[in-house]
C-alpha positions as a printed Julia matrix, in Angstrom:
302×3 Matrix{Float64}:
  81.82  238.06  180.46
  82.04  241.62  181.93
  79.48  242.62  184.71
  78.0   246.25  184.18
  79.26  248.31  186.97
  77.13  250.72  189.06
  77.15  254.32  188.19
  78.96  256.86  190.11
  81.41  255.38  192.89
  82.08  252.16  190.99
  82.85  253.79  187.76
  85.02  256.28  189.36
  86.87  253.38  190.79
  87.54  251.84  187.5
  88.64  254.86  186.04
  91.31  255.47  188.7
  92.41  251.73  188.1
  92.48  252.54  184.06
  94.81  255.67  184.67
  97.02  253.56  186.82
  97.17  251.03  184.19
  97.8   253.45  181.33
 100.77  254.93  183.13
 102.41  251.55  183.8
 101.73  250.75  179.99
 103.45  253.79  178.87
 106.43  253.18  181.37
 106.86  249.41  180.04
 106.68  250.6   176.25
 109.32  253.24  176.8
 111.56  250.47  178.51
 111.11  248.23  175.56
 112.75  251.12  173.53
 115.58  251.35  176.13
 116.64  247.95  175.73
 116.4   247.85  171.72
 120.08  249.59  171.43
 121.49  246.82  173.51
 120.92  244.73  170.23
 123.9   246.26  168.89
 126.07  245.51  171.53
 127.99  242.62  169.87
 128.98  244.76  166.96
 130.7   247.54  168.7
 134.13  245.75  169.04
 134.1   245.45  165.16
 132.91  248.86  164.57
 135.84  250.15  167.07
 138.25  248.1   165.65
 138.9   246.22  168.8
 140.06  242.31  168.24
 139.63  241.1   171.76
 137.0   238.44  171.29
 136.37  238.53  175.26
 134.27  241.9   174.77
 132.51  240.32  171.81
 131.2   237.4   173.94
 130.46  239.51  177.01
 128.34  241.97  174.88
 126.69  239.17  173.11
 125.7   237.96  176.55
 124.17  241.58  177.17
 122.34  241.62  173.85
 120.77  238.09  174.66
 119.61  239.08  178.25
 118.31  242.24  176.54
 116.26  240.3   174.38
 114.73  238.03  176.96
 114.14  241.27  179.21
 112.52  243.16  176.39
 110.21  240.08  175.63
 109.34  239.72  179.19
 108.51  243.31  179.27
 106.56  243.27  176.11
 104.29  240.12  177.26
 103.61  242.05  180.31
 102.63  245.31  178.49
 100.25  243.43  176.11
  98.65  241.95  179.11
  98.12  245.18  180.6
  96.57  246.74  177.39
  94.19  243.7   177.29
  93.3   244.79  181.26
  92.94  248.34  180.17
  90.44  247.23  177.12
  88.43  245.42  179.76
  88.53  248.54  181.96
  87.64  251.08  179.23
  84.63  248.77  178.13
  82.98  248.84  181.38
  83.73  252.71  181.91
  82.76  253.67  178.83
  81.68  251.58  175.93
  78.77  249.56  177.76
  77.27  252.79  178.6
  77.28  254.29  175.11
  75.67  250.74  173.99
  73.11  251.03  176.35
  71.97  254.22  175.26
  70.48  252.56  172.0
  69.89  249.04  172.97
  69.31  246.58  175.8
  72.5   244.81  176.55
  72.39  241.56  177.49
  76.09  240.69  177.5
  79.37  242.46  176.68
  82.76  241.28  176.41
  85.35  243.8   175.4
  88.2   241.28  174.49
  85.64  238.71  173.41
  84.3   237.23  169.97
  81.54  235.08  168.72
  81.6   231.43  169.79
  84.5   229.78  167.93
  82.49  226.55  166.96
  79.96  228.89  165.34
  82.58  230.82  163.58
  84.17  227.25  162.25
  80.82  226.24  160.91
  80.07  229.65  159.26
  80.27  229.32  155.32
  80.82  232.94  154.78
  84.24  232.93  156.33
  87.53  231.96  154.82
  89.87  229.14  156.02
  92.13  230.28  159.27
  93.94  228.94  162.14
  93.97  231.9   164.41
  91.2   233.94  165.78
  91.0   237.13  167.66
  88.25  239.56  168.21
  87.0   242.34  170.7
  83.71  244.22  171.75
  81.61  241.5   171.53
  77.93  242.07  172.68
  74.9   240.36  172.6
  71.65  242.82  172.69
  68.16  243.41  171.94
  67.75  246.27  169.28
  64.55  247.38  167.63
  63.22  244.06  169.09
  65.54  242.04  167.34
  67.92  239.71  169.07
  71.51  240.18  167.73
  75.2   239.52  168.34
  77.97  241.72  167.35
  81.89  241.53  167.34
  84.9   242.96  165.71
  86.34  239.88  164.24
  89.86  238.97  162.8
  90.94  235.89  161.21
  94.45  234.96  160.23
  96.17  232.03  158.78
  99.58  231.28  160.26
 102.1   229.23  159.02
 105.82  228.31  159.78
 108.45  230.19  158.24
 110.49  227.82  155.93
 113.33  230.16  155.81
 116.72  228.23  157.01
 118.0   231.69  158.47
 114.95  232.0   160.85
 114.25  228.69  162.19
 111.01  228.33  164.44
 109.58  231.56  163.34
 106.08  232.0   161.76
 104.06  234.38  159.69
 100.39  235.42  159.46
  98.31  236.49  156.82
  95.06  238.17  157.81
  91.98  236.46  155.96
  89.2   238.42  157.45
  88.7   241.6   159.69
  85.56  243.42  160.26
  82.09  243.32  161.78
  80.33  239.84  162.34
  76.69  240.19  163.0
  74.23  237.39  163.63
  70.38  238.4   163.84
  67.63  235.9   164.99
  64.9   235.69  162.23
  61.41  235.79  163.27
  61.02  232.26  161.76
  62.84  229.09  160.63
  64.01  228.73  157.11
  63.85  225.3   155.65
  66.96  225.61  153.59
  70.04  228.02  153.24
  70.65  231.48  151.18
  73.78  232.93  150.54
  74.27  236.58  149.17
  77.75  237.03  148.46
  79.74  240.06  146.9
  81.09  239.43  143.45
  84.94  239.5   142.81
  84.73  239.41  139.05
  84.54  236.63  136.83
  81.43  234.63  135.65
  78.61  233.56  138.03
  78.43  229.98  138.84
  75.75  228.09  136.98
  73.61  227.57  139.99
  73.54  231.31  140.69
  69.94  232.79  141.27
  69.03  235.95  139.49
  66.34  238.01  141.33
  65.34  240.59  138.73
  67.14  243.57  140.17
  70.04  244.44  137.8
  72.24  246.14  140.37
  71.9   243.67  142.73
  72.38  240.81  140.47
  75.53  242.63  138.91
  77.04  243.4   142.64
  76.11  240.04  144.37
  76.1   236.28  143.68
  73.0   234.62  145.3
  73.02  230.89  145.84
  70.12  228.81  147.63
  68.87  225.55  148.24
  65.92  226.57  146.25
  65.13  229.53  144.06
  61.57  230.09  145.35
  62.91  230.1   148.93
  65.53  232.86  147.75
  62.9   234.86  146.31
  60.61  234.6   149.52
  63.48  235.62  151.8
  64.81  238.54  149.45
  61.88  240.41  147.98
  62.41  243.76  146.19
  62.25  245.85  149.34
  64.95  243.73  151.0
  67.23  243.84  147.99
  67.04  247.54  148.09
  68.3   247.43  151.59
  70.94  245.01  150.93
  72.27  247.4   148.01
  72.88  249.87  150.76
  75.15  247.89  152.64
  79.06  248.38  152.59
  81.08  246.92  149.96
  82.12  243.36  150.63
  79.05  242.31  152.61
  78.33  238.62  152.83
  75.21  237.28  153.98
  73.85  233.85  155.07
  70.12  233.13  155.7
  69.83  229.52  157.64
  67.91  228.24  160.42
  66.66  230.86  162.53
  69.42  233.24  161.93
  70.82  235.92  159.48
  74.64  236.22  159.57
  76.55  239.15  158.07
  80.5   239.32  157.68
  81.74  242.59  156.47
  85.16  242.57  154.83
  86.0   246.23  155.7
  88.87  246.06  158.03
  87.32  248.18  160.54
  88.04  247.78  164.22
  85.42  249.92  166.31
  85.54  251.35  169.82
  89.35  251.01  169.99
  91.34  253.11  172.47
  94.21  254.16  170.23
  95.74  257.89  171.37
  93.18  257.97  174.09
  94.86  259.77  177.24
  92.66  258.61  180.28
  93.96  261.46  182.42
  92.05  263.9   180.11
  88.78  262.13  180.87
  86.5   259.56  179.05
  84.08  262.05  177.6
  85.86  262.51  174.33
  86.25  258.65  173.88
  82.45  258.11  174.51
  81.75  260.69  171.82
  83.95  258.89  169.61
  82.24  255.44  170.62
  78.83  257.07  169.89
  79.94  258.28  166.33
  81.13  254.68  165.6
  77.86  253.26  166.92
  75.74  255.35  164.86
  77.49  254.12  161.72
  77.11  250.45  162.95
  73.43  251.35  163.62
  72.77  252.12  160.25
  73.83  248.92  158.94
  72.12  247.01  161.83
  68.89  248.8   160.84
  69.24  247.78  157.31
  70.01  243.97  158.26
  67.03  244.04  160.84
  64.72  245.36  158.07
  66.13  242.44  155.68
  65.84  239.86  158.4
  61.94  240.72  159.03
  60.9   239.94  155.74
């Protein structure tokens, strides 16, 4: 869990650290490109028409060492990138969030508790999880959590020419939100974006043609679905982004949005130019997120 920094000197110190990390990161990424041409070393004798196998062995050794060094540099660079994400979250993102809400917890490289994710019926099967920008906050009187979530299924590669390798398929990437409901629900209601085909026989129709065409509603009780999803709540749900999935259960509304977005990322940010531009970028992205949260909170309050 990140700790919020004081204004002024502490924030300036963090920005100095961030600039240092970014310089180191850029040097390491350039070094990776330096070692890349070394992989072609074993083929040089054949290209030049040389028949001495001694040089082939030597150059193969150089290539192997280059791979090991390059891999080590890549690991170090990845770790520094994670540290940069933590620092920029403390320097900029936390402050932008607090302009709109009371932030109780913020983890720049964190995500929703994995035990909760495994039990969430909105999410696909996965065996690898990553996430960022997890925050727990009070917004418009509602207790919420948010994270940019990425779920993958990684499997071993069966290609005999690539032993020990693996491949990963992204099953979900986008916002994952929970909102505490004002009361407990005795049952479960799912609102699932339709992907074509016929609705299951147990699907509930709520009387709004646009809603029933776009979503499949499943519930433990039809009366429960009607009470949780009155006409005004249905209109708000219709305004949510495409590929939105909702679950009402216990004392929570859970929303998973399959939109491949990842907010507050620091790609192409040059820290030496200051963080004002990055903060503005975060404010614009947060404004779009708040439009979604406003609708979800309205639905949760019904």
